[in-house]
C-alpha positions as CSV (number, residue, x, y, z in Angstrom):
1,M,73.0,86.9,120.1
2,K,75.6,86.4,122.5
3,P,75.1,86.8,125.9
4,V,76.8,90.4,127.8
5,N,79.8,89.8,130.1
6,F,79.9,88.5,132.9
7,D,81.8,86.9,135.8
8,Y,81.7,82.8,136.5
9,A,82.3,81.3,139.7
10,R,82.0,77.9,140.7
11,P,81.4,77.2,144.5
12,A,81.9,73.8,146.1
13,D,78.9,74.0,148.5
14,V,76.0,75.5,149.3
15,G,77.2,77.8,151.4
16,A,79.8,79.2,149.6
17,A,77.0,79.5,146.5
18,L,74.7,81.4,149.3
19,A,77.6,84.2,150.2
20,L,77.8,84.9,146.3
21,L,74.0,85.6,146.6
22,A,74.2,87.7,149.2
23,D,75.9,90.4,147.3
24,D,73.3,92.7,146.8
25,S,75.6,95.5,144.8
26,L,75.8,92.6,141.9
27,S,73.0,90.9,139.8
28,V,73.4,87.1,140.5
29,K,72.0,84.1,138.7
30,L,72.4,80.2,139.3
31,M,72.9,77.9,136.7
32,A,72.5,74.4,137.0
33,G,71.7,72.6,133.7
34,G,71.5,75.8,131.7
35,Q,69.0,74.4,129.3
36,S,66.7,77.5,129.7
37,L,68.9,79.8,131.2
38,G,71.3,79.2,127.9
39,P,69.3,80.4,125.4
40,M,68.0,83.5,127.8
41,L,71.5,84.6,128.1
42,N,72.2,84.5,124.5
43,M,68.8,86.6,123.8
44,R,70.1,89.2,126.3
45,L,66.7,88.3,128.3
46,V,69.1,87.7,131.6
47,Q,72.0,89.9,132.1
48,P,73.8,88.7,135.4
49,D,77.0,90.4,136.5
50,L,77.8,87.2,138.4
51,L,77.0,83.7,137.1
52,V,77.2,81.1,139.5
53,D,77.3,77.8,138.4
54,I,76.1,75.3,141.2
55,T,76.9,72.0,138.7
56,G,80.0,71.6,141.4
57,I,78.4,71.2,144.6
58,E,77.5,67.3,145.7
59,E,75.0,68.1,148.1
60,L,72.9,69.2,145.3
61,K,73.4,65.6,143.6
62,R,73.1,63.5,146.7
63,V,69.4,61.2,146.9
64,E,68.7,60.6,150.5
65,D,66.3,57.7,150.9
66,R,64.2,57.7,154.3
67,A,61.2,55.7,156.1
68,N,58.7,57.4,154.1
69,E,59.9,59.6,151.3
70,I,63.2,60.3,149.4
71,V,64.8,63.7,149.2
72,L,66.2,64.6,145.9
73,G,68.7,67.0,145.4
74,A,68.3,69.8,143.3
75,C,71.0,69.1,140.3
76,I,69.5,65.7,140.1
77,T,69.0,65.3,135.7
78,H,66.2,64.5,134.6
79,A,68.3,61.6,133.3
80,D,69.2,60.5,136.5
81,I,65.2,59.5,137.1
82,E,65.1,58.3,133.4
83,D,67.9,55.8,134.1
84,L,67.1,54.7,137.7
85,R,70.7,56.2,138.8
86,V,67.8,57.3,141.8
87,P,65.6,55.2,143.7
88,D,62.1,55.2,142.0
89,V,59.6,55.5,145.1
90,T,56.7,56.6,142.7
91,C,55.6,53.3,141.2
92,G,57.4,54.6,137.5
93,A,55.5,57.5,138.0
94,L,59.1,59.9,137.6
95,P,60.6,57.6,135.4
96,S,58.0,57.5,133.0
97,V,57.9,61.2,132.8
98,A,61.4,61.8,132.8
99,R,61.4,60.0,129.8
100,G,58.7,62.1,127.8
101,I,60.9,65.6,128.6
102,A,62.4,67.3,125.8
103,Y,65.1,65.3,124.1
104,R,67.6,63.3,125.4
105,A,70.6,65.8,125.0
106,V,68.1,68.1,127.3
107,R,67.4,65.1,130.0
108,N,71.5,64.4,130.1
109,R,72.2,68.3,131.4
110,G,68.3,69.3,132.5
111,T,68.0,69.5,136.4
112,M,64.8,68.6,138.2
113,G,65.5,72.2,140.7
114,G,65.8,74.0,137.5
115,S,63.2,73.1,135.9
116,L,61.1,74.0,138.9
117,T,62.5,77.3,139.7
118,H,62.2,78.1,135.8
119,A,58.9,78.0,136.5
120,D,57.3,77.0,133.0
121,P,53.7,76.3,133.4
122,S,54.4,73.5,130.8
123,A,56.7,72.0,132.6
124,D,56.4,68.2,133.5
125,W,57.7,68.6,137.1
126,L,55.8,70.7,138.0
127,S,52.3,69.1,137.7
128,I,53.9,65.6,138.3
129,L,55.3,66.2,141.5
130,S,52.0,68.7,142.6
131,T,50.3,65.4,141.9
132,L,52.8,63.1,144.3
133,G,52.3,65.7,146.9
134,A,56.1,66.7,146.9
135,K,58.0,69.6,148.4
136,V,60.5,71.7,148.2
137,T,63.0,72.8,150.5
138,L,65.0,76.4,149.9
139,R,68.0,77.5,152.1
140,G,68.9,81.1,152.4
141,R,70.7,84.0,154.7
142,S,68.1,83.4,157.1
143,G,67.5,79.5,157.4
144,G,65.8,77.2,155.3
145,R,61.9,76.4,154.9
146,T,60.2,74.0,152.9
147,I,56.6,73.9,151.0
148,P,54.8,72.5,148.7
149,V,55.8,72.7,144.9
150,E,52.2,73.7,144.0
151,D,52.8,76.9,146.3
152,Y,56.5,77.4,144.8
153,M,55.5,78.0,141.7
154,L,53.8,82.1,141.7
155,G,53.0,82.1,138.0
156,A,54.6,82.0,134.7
157,L,58.2,82.5,135.1
158,E,58.1,83.4,138.7
159,A,59.1,81.0,141.6
160,D,58.4,82.0,145.1
161,L,62.2,82.5,145.7
162,R,63.1,85.1,148.3
163,P,65.9,87.2,147.8
164,G,69.3,85.2,148.5
165,E,67.5,81.9,148.4
166,M,68.6,79.1,146.4
167,L,66.2,75.7,145.9
168,V,68.6,72.8,147.5
169,S,66.1,69.5,147.4
170,I,63.0,68.2,146.4
171,T,60.9,65.5,149.3
172,V,58.6,63.2,147.3
173,P,56.2,61.3,149.4
174,K,56.9,56.9,149.0
175,L,53.5,55.5,147.2
176,S,52.0,52.4,148.8
177,R,51.8,49.4,146.8
178,S,47.9,50.2,146.4
179,A,48.5,53.7,144.5
180,R,47.4,54.4,141.1
181,W,48.9,57.5,138.5
182,G,48.1,58.5,135.3
183,Y,49.9,61.1,133.4
184,Y,48.8,62.8,130.1
185,K,50.4,65.4,128.0
186,S,49.0,66.9,124.7
187,C,51.7,67.5,122.0
188,R,51.8,68.1,118.5
189,K,55.3,66.5,118.4
190,T,57.6,65.2,120.7
191,G,60.0,67.5,122.5
192,E,57.5,70.2,122.3
193,F,55.9,72.2,125.0
194,A,52.7,70.5,126.3
195,H,48.8,72.3,125.5
196,A,47.7,70.5,128.1
197,I,48.6,68.0,131.2
198,G,46.2,65.9,133.1
199,A,47.9,64.3,136.1
200,F,46.1,62.3,139.1
201,L,47.3,60.1,142.0
202,V,45.0,57.3,144.5
203,D,46.7,55.9,147.1
204,P,44.0,54.2,149.3
205,D,46.1,53.4,151.9
206,R,48.1,56.4,152.4
207,G,44.2,58.6,152.0
208,V,45.5,60.1,149.4
209,S,43.6,61.5,146.2
210,R,44.6,64.5,143.7
211,A,44.2,65.9,140.9
212,V,46.4,68.4,138.6
213,I,45.7,70.4,135.2
214,G,49.1,71.6,133.9
215,A,49.8,73.6,130.9
216,T,47.7,76.3,131.7
217,E,48.6,79.9,131.6
218,S,50.2,79.9,135.1
219,R,50.1,77.6,138.0
220,P,49.1,73.7,138.1
221,I,45.2,73.5,139.0
222,V,45.4,71.3,141.9
223,I,42.0,69.3,143.4
224,A,43.7,68.0,146.7
225,E,40.9,66.2,147.1
226,A,40.1,64.6,144.0
227,T,37.5,61.6,144.9
228,H,34.5,63.2,143.0
229,L,36.7,63.3,139.8
230,V,38.4,59.7,140.2
231,G,36.7,57.9,143.0
232,D,38.4,56.4,146.0
233,G,40.5,54.1,144.0
234,K,39.3,50.9,144.3
235,A,37.5,50.4,141.6
236,E,38.8,48.2,138.5
237,R,38.5,50.7,136.0
238,L,39.4,54.4,137.3
239,D,37.7,55.8,133.8
240,L,34.0,54.8,135.0
241,A,34.2,57.0,137.6
242,F,35.9,60.3,136.0
243,D,33.4,62.8,136.3
244,S,34.0,64.9,132.9
245,H,31.4,67.7,134.2
246,A,32.7,68.1,137.7
247,A,36.3,68.6,136.2
248,G,35.5,71.2,134.0
249,A,33.9,73.1,136.6
250,A,36.6,72.8,138.9
251,I,38.7,73.9,136.0
252,E,36.3,76.8,135.3
253,A,36.8,78.1,138.7
254,A,39.9,78.0,139.1
255,G,39.6,80.7,136.0
256,M,40.0,79.1,132.8
257,A,37.8,80.8,130.8
258,D,38.1,79.7,127.3
259,P,35.5,76.4,126.5
260,I,38.0,74.6,124.0
261,D,41.0,75.3,126.3
262,R,38.8,73.8,129.6
263,Q,37.4,70.9,127.2
264,T,41.6,70.5,126.3
265,H,42.8,70.0,129.6
266,V,39.8,67.9,130.6
267,V,40.4,65.7,128.0
268,A,43.9,65.3,129.1
269,L,43.0,64.1,132.8
270,R,40.6,61.1,131.4
271,R,43.3,60.2,128.6
272,A,45.7,60.2,131.8
273,I,43.0,58.5,134.0
274,E,42.6,56.0,131.3
275,R,45.7,54.9,131.2
276,A,46.0,54.5,135.0
277,H,49.3,52.6,136.3
278,T,49.0,50.7,139.4
279,A,52.2,49.2,141.8
């Protein structure tokens, strides 16, 4: 199949893009890398009147290195992260995850902001950025707002975008030298969607201990205080402190009823902890 007919615009700045989004008489769709939107257009799952290509907006490709965080424009690509064209402030976490996203052709064009807004439960950025405590900044006709990544996804393929809003940047905290992290996803083969994702971060200097269960049927399960699962991060082997029963109970409490699914996700988290990386 082919897309329905639509008009095309390529604004030069965020203000111009927001002006196009503000036209309530049209069905307007933003396009960045197009790695998810392209197939949806071809299958006519999306039928916009106007397609707004935001890849020409320089603001969305900028990187701002601040004292305790880094701000990434929404159109930063997976390959930008993988190839270290963006400074790594996560002790290798973001580049490592980027290398495992789909295939190189997808990583060359796919964007971090587009992936987050598409809100696929199996998406890597949703899980690892929730683990790191990252935030997204949205801008619309009434101004801007910033929310945690885990709150941006409302459900499968549903992001917290109000009418006329667009995602403009992602803010990632800088990890300390004491930080340790791990990420594991279960796939049948490279490039396929994950069946289970486990991720964790312990950063004793910042008092952070987080775990995330991803590739669920909806939002990632975020355990914001995970010392009961992975300890305080100071032990030589974090896997020895892992409490699989507590992890399973947390996943069940979040609504995952199937015992096989729960066990698969517990194992993913265990493997993430066994592969702990340090600064």
